[in-house]
N, C-alpha and C positions, 0 to 999 in steps of 0.2 A: 576589591574586586566589584562588590555591589555598587560602590560609588562610581566607578569607571563605566559599568554598564549603564547606570542611569544617566551619566554624562553623555555616553554615546547615544542613548536614545533620545536625549534632549537635543543633541546635535542633528540627528536624523529628522526629528520633528521641525526643528528650525529650518532645515533645508527644504522640507516638503512645504512649509508655510511660504518660504520665499519663492519656491517654484509655483505654488497656487497663485500668489500674488502677482508674479511676473506673468503667468498665463492670463489672469484676469486683466492686468494692464494691456497685454497684447490684444486680447479680445475687444477691449474698449477702444483701443486705437484703430483696429480693423473696422469696427462698426462705425466709428466717426469718419474714417476715410470713405467708406461705402456711402454713408448719408451725404458727404460733401461731394462725392462724385456724382450721386444721383441728383442732387439739387442743381449742380452746375451754376452756382450763384454767380460766378464771375462773368457769365454771359449776359447777365441782367444789368451789368454796369457799362457805362460809356463815359468817355471824357468829354466835357463840354468845352466851350470856347476859352473859358477862364482857367482851364486845367483841373477842374474838380470833377469827381466821379459822381454821376447821377444815375438813378435808376432808369432803365430803358422801358418804354411802353412797348410791350411786345406786339399788341395788336397794331399800333401805329407803325412799328417798324415793319411788320408783315405787310401792311398795306402800302407802305412806301416802296417796298421791293416789288409788290404786285404792279404798282403804277409805272415803275421804270421798265418792267417787262411789257406792259401794255402799250406804252408808247412805241415800241418796236413792232408789235403786232398789228396795231391799228393803221399803219402807214399803207397807203394805196399802192401796192406793188403786186405783180403777179406771183402767185404761189402754185405749188404743185398739190393737187388733190389726191393723187394716187402715188404713194410713197412706197418704196421698197427699201427697208432699213435693216441692217445687221448690227447688232449690239455686241461688241467684242469686249469681253471681261477678262482682265489680266489676273490669273490665279497663280502667278509664280510665287517664289518664296517671299518677295517683297510685299505681297498682299497680306501676310500674316503679322506685319508690324502693328504696334499697338499705339502709334501716334494718333490714330482716330480711335474713339472709343466704341465698342471694345476692341475692334481691330479694323483694318482697311477692308478686309473681306466681308465682315458683317455689315459695315456701313454701305458698301457697294451693293450687296444682296438686297438690303431694304430699300435703297435708293432705285434699283432697277424695278423692283416690284411696284413701287409708286409711279415710276415713269411709264411702265408698260400699260398700266390702266389709264393714265392720263393721255398717253399716245393714242390709244384706240378711242377714247372719248373725243379727242380733237380731230382724229383722222380715221373716220369709219371705214373708209374704202382702202386703207393701206395695209401693208404686211410687215411683220417683224421676223427676224431670224436670230438665233443666239449662237455665238462662238466663244469659246474659252481658250486661254493661252496658258499652258502648263508643261513644264519639262522641255521647253523648247519646241513644242509641237502645238499646232492649232487644231482644236477639236470642234466639230459642228454639233452642238446640242440639239437644236431644232431647226427644221427648214422653214422657209418663208411661209407664215400663216397668219390667220387673223384671230386666233383663240388666245387670250391673255393668260388663261388658267394653265394651259399646257406649257407655255414658255416659263412661267413662274415655278411650276412643279418641276420642270426639267432643270432649272438652275439650282433650286433648293436641294435637289438630289445629288448634285455633283459638286458641292462646295468643299474645298480642300486646296491648299495652297503648297506647291513644291516646285523646285527647280528654277530654271531661267525662263526669260520671256523672249519671244521671237516676234517681232513686228512684221517682218517680211513674210513669214509662214502665214500669218493672219490675213494679211492683204491679199496674197495669192489665193487663199481659200475663198474669201468672200468675192473676189473679182471673178473666180470661176462660176459662182452662182449668180451674181448680178449681171454678167455678160449675156445671160440668157433671158433677161427681162425684156418685155416689149419696149419699143422706142418711146412710148408715152409715158412709161413709168419713171419716176425720179429715184435715182439710185444713190443711197446714202450709207455711210458706215460711221458709227459712233464708237470710239474706243475709249474705255475706262482703263487708264494705264497707271500702274502702281510702281513699275520698276524704274531704275535710273539708267538702264542700258538695255540693248537688245542683242541677242545672239542670233545672227542671221546666216543661213547657208550660202548666200550669194550677194549680189550687188542690190542693195535695197533701193539705191536711186533709180535703177532701171524698173523696178517694181512700182515705184511712185509714178514714173512717166507712163507705164502701162495703165495705172489707175486713172490718170488724167485723160488718156486717150479713150478709155472706156466710159468717161464722163461720170465717174464716181466722186461724189462730195464726201470727203473724209474730215471728221471732226475728232478731237481728242480733249478729254478731260483728265488732267494729271492729278495724282494724289501725293506726289513727293516734291518734285521741283521742275522748273521748265527745262525741257530737253530739246536740242537743236533739231534732231531729226523729226520729232513730232511737229515742231513749228514749221519746218520746211514742208512736211507732208500736207498740212492744212493750207499753207500758202500756195502750194502748186495745184491743189484740187478744189480750192474755193471754199474750204470749211473754216471752222473756228477752233483756236486752241486756248484753253483756259487752264488754270491751276487752282484747286480748291484749297481754301485755308482752314476749314474745319468741316464738321458734318453737316451743319445747316447750309454753309456755303455751298458744299458739294450737291446737296439736293436741289438748291436754287439753280445752280449751273445746269444740272441734269434736266430739270422741267422746262428750261429754256429751249430745249431741242424738241419739245412735244409739239408745238405749233409748226406748221409748214414754214420752211424757210424761203427766201426768195428764189425764184426759179432761175436756173442758169440760162445764159443767152441762147444756148442751143435748144433749150426746151421752151423758150418763149414763143411758141407758135401754137395755133389752134389745131387740136386733134379730135376727130370724131372716133369714139369708141363704142363698139357693139356691147350691149349689156342686156342680160335677161333678168326678168323678175319671176322667180320660181314660186310655185304654189306649195303651200304647207301640206305635207303628207297626212294621211288619215291615221288616227290613232288605232293601235292594235294590229296594223298590218305589217307583215314581216317583209323586209326588202333588204337587198344587198347595198351596203354603202359604198360608193366609188372612191371615197376618201381613204377609208381604212380597210377596204377589201374584206369586209365581214358582214354577216347579216345582223340587223338590228330591228327591234320591234318599235314600230310607231314613230312619230316625229319625223324630223328631216325635212327636206325640200326636194321637189322634182324639177329638173331642168327642163325648160320649155322647148329646148331644141331636140335633144337626144333622149329625154326622159329618164336620165340617170339620177340616182338618189345621192344627196350630199347631206352633211350633218349641220354645219354652220354657214352662216353668211357674214361678210362677203367671201367669195372664194371663186376660184377658177374651175370650171368643170373638168375633171380629169379625163373625160371621154371626148368631148368636142371642143374644149378650150374656151368656152363662152364664159365671160365674167358675169357671175351671178350676185346680184345685190338685192336689197329690199328698199322700197321708197323712203322709209325713214333714214336709212343710211345715206341715200343720195341727198336728201333735204338737208340733213345735218352738216354735210360737206360744204354747203354753199355759204355757211356764215362767215368763212374766211374771205369770200369775195365782197361781202357788203358788211364790214365790221361796224359795231355800235361806236359811235363817237365817245371818246373817253370823257367821263364826267369831271367837272371842275370841282376842286376842293375848295370849300368855303373857309377862309382864314378865321382863326379864333378871335382876333380883334374885331373883325367885321361881324361875327356872329354875336360877340358880347354887346356890341353897340346897338344892334338891331334885334335884341332878344324877344321883344314884344311883337315884332312883325313877322319874324321867321317861324316856320312850323315847329312845334315842339317834338313831334314824333316822326319816325321814318315812314315814308310813304309805302314802303314795301312790307316791313315786318311790324310796323306800328310801335317800335319800342322808342322810348324817350331818348333824346340826344342828351349829352352831358350839359350841366348847368353852367351859368355864368362863372367865369373865374378859372375854368379848366384850361390846361395847357393846350389842348387840341379841341377843335369844334366838333370832331367825330362825325362830320357830315360832308357830303359831296352833293353837287346840284347837276342835273341834266342840263346841258346848253340849249336844248330844243324845247322841252316842256317846262323847265324850271322847277321840277319836283325835286325834293331833297331825300337823300337816301344815306344810310349808315354805311361804314366800311364793309361790313359783312355782306350787306345786299349789293354793294358796288362790285365786289368780287364775284358773287353769285350771278349777277346779271350778265357781266362780261365774259365769264368763263363757262357758264352752264346754260342760262336762259337765252342769251343773245337777242333779247328784246327788252326795250325799256317799258316797264308797266305804266309810267306816267304817259308816254306817248301812246301806248295802245289804248289806254282809257279815254284819252281825248278823241281818237279815231272812232271808238265804239259809240261815244256820246254824240 
């Protein structure tokens, strides 16, 4: 009996050792999977012309994507300065799929946050509204406004996917809001669609024609596959339809909608718009805000026409309807009318041959350029003043500064 008990205990100890070893092995595998997913090393490889895998220069790749986008932005075409855009986010059950890391819903939420901030930086006089599609119903999260934080906070508070998606309900909802926009405003809808179908209560073709008559430009970014009804919607309304391949591609496609698109033929006319430049309210004074219908202490702005108090700029006065802006907002809007000429990239072969005659450091940040023998020269040149800049300064000058430091230094001297 004693030997049997000892054998039984040895058997239990061996089982426990096997379980501990299996648990440790499972934890090691999970840790390896997490580290592999966090590194995402497969995105740093690219096939070259000979079929071999080479490491990708992330900074060079980012700069190439930026230059492709810049070629479209810098063309001399008429663009709308005052845009009214509704961002429609599909939060149906398809948004919970994990083919995007960690899920489509999380990728869309992060992308929309970056897009909203970039949108108001590129379009200071424009407005954004948020709409979600869930359980076959379209919900309006935020009305048209110019506060990025309020839109982002509202979207983060309502994240959650369920049910079917209804494209027709979303279009009917945004069309009701955009039909009240003044004729000088450019009406746009950007739909981030995850589903492969749409559950509609009526004829969606009729809804698309109504959007076309209302002069609403509809664009769609798909996260699953190309859908005929989305492509037909964009073709009829003059928008663009694209499908994201991965997370970085989705963000790239989303940011392409931040600069003003070419104006439709119906809007390519000159319009005079009345605008007011309000004064900053005194600190410590209690006044009723016409935006939120509540008393606030200090800050805010006073409408020059009706003397009503508003919180943020730009905004339309809720009392008299006057568009209220500040002079910096108006000045920042005109860089789309006179864009900076894209800089010319200096080939690496040319820079290596004339390494002694070319400047060694960037004219903007004073950082040294890559030395001879590198795959990329790492520099661009302004076609007007001939100054050389690095890739980071090139992006900063064209997207934020909107003035060439080399040309400005020559004018001052």
